[in-house]
C-alpha positions in Angstrom: 90.8 101.4 62.0 92.6 102.8 64.9 92.3 106.5 65.5 95.7 108.2 66.8 95.3 111.2 68.2 98.6 113.0 69.3 99.3 114.7 72.6 102.0 116.5 71.8 103.9 116.2 68.4 105.6 113.8 69.0 105.3 112.3 72.8 102.1 111.0 73.7 98.8 109.6 71.9 95.8 108.4 72.8 94.1 105.3 70.4 90.7 104.6 70.2 88.2 102.3 68.0 89.9 99.5 69.2 88.9 96.9 71.6 91.6 94.8 73.6 89.1 92.2 75.3 88.3 91.1 72.2 92.2 90.9 71.0 94.3 92.6 68.6 94.8 91.1 64.9 98.1 91.8 63.6 97.3 94.9 61.8 95.7 96.9 64.7 98.7 95.4 66.9 100.9 96.9 64.2 99.5 99.9 64.3 100.1 99.9 68.0 103.3 99.0 68.2 104.5 101.8 65.3 102.4 104.2 67.7 104.4 103.7 70.7 107.3 103.8 68.9 106.7 107.2 67.3 104.9 108.8 70.4 106.8 106.5 73.4 103.6 106.3 75.5 100.3 105.8 74.0 96.5 105.9 76.0 93.7 103.5 75.2 90.5 104.3 77.0 87.4 102.1 77.9 89.7 98.7 77.7 88.1 96.5 80.8 90.5 93.9 80.7 90.1 91.1 83.3 93.8 89.7 84.5 94.1 87.4 81.5 93.1 89.8 79.1 96.0 92.2 79.6 98.7 89.4 79.7 97.2 88.0 76.5 98.2 91.4 75.4 101.1 92.7 76.8 102.9 89.1 75.5 102.3 90.5 72.3 105.6 93.2 73.2 107.4 90.3 74.3 108.5 88.1 77.0 107.1 89.3 80.0 108.5 89.5 83.6 107.4 88.1 86.8 106.4 90.9 89.1 109.3 92.0 91.9 106.7 91.5 95.0 105.9 88.3 93.5 109.6 86.7 93.6 111.6 88.8 96.4 109.6 90.6 99.6 106.3 88.7 99.6 107.1 85.8 97.6 106.1 84.0 100.2 103.1 85.2 100.8 99.5 85.2 99.6 98.9 88.1 96.3 95.5 89.9 95.5 96.5 89.5 92.0 96.4 85.6 90.5 99.3 85.9 87.9 102.7 86.6 89.2 103.2 88.4 86.0 101.2 91.1 87.2 102.5 94.0 89.5 99.8 95.3 92.0 100.2 99.0 91.4 97.4 99.3 94.6 96.5 100.1 98.0 94.9 97.3 98.4 95.9 94.3 100.4 95.2 90.4 99.6 91.9 90.4 101.2 91.1 93.3 99.1 91.3 95.8 102.2 93.2 99.1 102.0 96.7 98.5 103.1 97.8 99.1 106.4 100.3 102.6 106.6 103.3 100.4 107.6 102.5 97.7 105.5 105.6 96.7 104.0 103.4 96.4 100.4 102.5 100.1 101.2 106.4 101.3 102.2 107.6 99.4 98.8 105.8 101.2 96.4 106.2 104.4 97.8 109.4 105.0 96.0 106.8 105.0 92.4 106.5 108.3 93.6 109.8 108.6 92.6 111.2 109.3 89.1 111.8 106.0 88.0 112.2 103.7 85.0 110.6 100.0 85.1 113.1 97.0 86.4 116.4 99.2 85.4 116.9 97.3 88.8 117.1 94.1 86.5 120.0 93.3 84.5 118.3 92.6 81.6 115.9 95.7 82.1 112.4 96.2 80.7 110.9 97.0 77.5 107.8 98.1 78.0 105.3 98.8 80.5 101.7 98.1 80.3 99.2 99.7 83.3 95.2 99.0 83.6 93.5 100.8 85.7 90.3 99.1 87.7 89.7 101.7 90.8 90.8 105.5 90.7 90.9 107.8 93.4 88.2 110.9 92.9 91.5 113.5 93.1 95.0 112.9 92.5 96.8 109.8 91.8 97.9 110.9 88.6 100.9 109.7 86.8 103.7 111.8 85.0 106.1 110.9 82.0 109.0 112.4 80.9 110.6 112.4 77.5 113.8 111.1 77.8 114.7 111.7 73.9 113.8 115.3 74.2 115.6 115.6 77.4 119.1 114.3 75.8 118.4 116.3 72.4 118.1 119.0 74.6 121.5 118.4 76.4 124.9 120.5 74.7 127.2 118.6 72.6 129.8 118.9 75.6 127.4 117.2 78.2 126.5 114.7 75.3 130.3 114.0 75.2 130.8 113.8 79.1 128.3 111.1 79.8 127.4 109.4 76.1 129.8 106.3 77.9 129.0 106.2 81.4 127.4 103.4 83.1 125.6 103.8 86.4 124.7 101.3 89.0 120.8 100.6 89.9 119.8 99.3 92.9 115.9 98.4 93.7 117.2 99.0 97.3 118.2 102.2 96.8 115.1 104.0 95.8 113.1 102.4 98.6 115.5 103.7 101.3 114.9 107.5 99.7 111.3 107.4 100.7 112.5 106.0 104.4 112.1 102.4 104.3 114.3 101.4 106.7 117.8 99.8 105.9 117.3 97.3 108.4 114.0 96.0 107.1 115.6 95.4 104.4 116.1 91.3 104.4 119.6 89.9 103.4 117.4 87.3 101.2 115.9 90.1 99.5 119.6 91.4 98.4 119.9 88.1 97.3 117.2 87.9 94.8 117.5 91.6 93.2 121.1 92.5 93.7 122.4 95.9 92.4 123.1 95.9 88.1 125.2 97.6 85.5 123.3 99.7 83.2 124.3 102.7 80.6 123.5 106.3 81.0 122.0 106.8 77.6 120.6 104.6 75.4 120.2 104.1 71.8 116.9 102.5 71.0 116.9 99.5 69.1 113.9 100.4 66.8 114.2 103.9 66.0 117.9 104.5 66.3 117.3 107.4 68.8 119.3 108.4 71.8 118.0 109.2 75.0 119.2 109.7 79.0 118.4 106.4 81.2 117.8 107.8 84.4 116.2 106.1 87.3 115.5 107.0 91.4 117.7 103.5 91.8 120.8 104.7 90.5 123.1 104.3 93.5 126.5 105.7 91.7 128.1 106.2 88.3 131.2 104.3 88.1 134.0 106.2 88.1 132.9 108.8 90.1 133.2 109.1 94.0 129.4 108.8 95.3 129.0 112.1 95.9 130.0 113.4 91.8 128.0 110.6 90.5 125.0 111.8 93.0 125.4 115.1 91.9 125.4 114.3 88.5 122.9 112.1 88.8 120.5 114.7 90.3 121.1 117.8 87.6 120.1 115.2 84.5 116.8 114.3 86.9 115.9 117.9 87.3 117.1 118.5 83.4 115.3 115.6 81.8 111.9 116.4 84.1 111.8 119.9 83.3 107.6 121.1 82.7 108.5 121.1 78.7 109.2 117.4 78.8 106.5 115.8 80.8 103.0 114.8 80.6 100.7 114.4 83.1 97.9 111.4 83.0 94.8 111.6 84.8 93.6 108.1 85.4 90.0 107.4 84.4 88.7 103.8 85.3 89.3 101.2 82.5 92.2 103.2 80.9 95.2 101.4 79.6 99.0 103.2 79.2 101.5 101.3 77.7 104.8 103.0 77.4 108.5 102.3 76.3 110.9 102.4 79.5 114.0 103.1 76.8 112.6 106.0 75.9 110.8 107.9 79.4 111.4 108.2 82.8 107.7 108.0 85.0 106.1 108.3 88.4 103.2 108.3 90.6 101.9 111.1 92.3 100.4 111.3 95.8 96.8 110.5 96.4 94.5 110.3 99.8 94.6 106.4 100.5 91.7 106.8 102.4 90.2 105.9 99.0 90.7 102.7 97.0 93.2 102.6 94.0 93.5 99.3 91.8 95.9 98.7 89.0 97.8 96.4 88.0 100.7 96.1 85.5 102.6 94.1 83.1 106.0 94.5 82.6 108.0 93.2 79.5 111.8 92.1 79.4 114.3 93.6 77.3 115.9 91.7 74.5 119.4 91.7 76.9 121.2 94.0 79.4 122.8 97.3 78.4 126.0 96.3 80.1 127.5 93.2 79.9 130.1 93.1 82.9 130.5 96.3 85.6 133.3 97.9 85.1 136.0 97.2 87.7 136.3 100.4 88.9 
């Protein structure tokens, strides 16, 4: 029987007494899914999955995305990972050596250190992400998760009314530029493959009905506001949502799997000494559809 140990009363839980490498039966998967709905982030230690096993597990949650890296900036290059549905969250190149400091893959991945929500820059964003660790660094490199349900609940009723119907534009390359990626290096064909998209600022979870803030460093503007006013609001809400009382910090161990609901959470990676190897891979599940059908004409 799967044992569930909450980290906080309503946020983050560790699940033990299961073996993903052997596959899960329907009862076991139902337990994992219900835990994810309740806690938003679940940790499964000691799961040495290979690529196929990870994808099999992730696909139980729904259809899988193609990795952005496999479809945009290194679409025509050799990849370290064999499966295009897996995102390479590592500092390793396709020859399994540590990435050069000015490698485009390293520069692109630096934006993972900003608070964000996976694939909010896609018209149909993601629902669930599953990150599996193979090699971890001796210090640093933790991942922090923010509970966006609690952050919404803690807003004043007046602020909730002010923002609940707002729509934000999410731009994959906006967040990359925030980490120093040269705008001149963003090729036109990359933007054509991944143009900015509109997303609601407040989400209602389809399973539980709970509301949550839907934020990311990908947000480039708020429709109906000036650039300055919109980004000031985003900064205010990001600061609110990432206060210590809303944040869990996960220190990675080899063979950890961490699964989170992007509709409930925001997350970021933390820095580490890049002379050490770090190997992780993420599978990402598509949501059921866009949060906004068409962008406002404003």
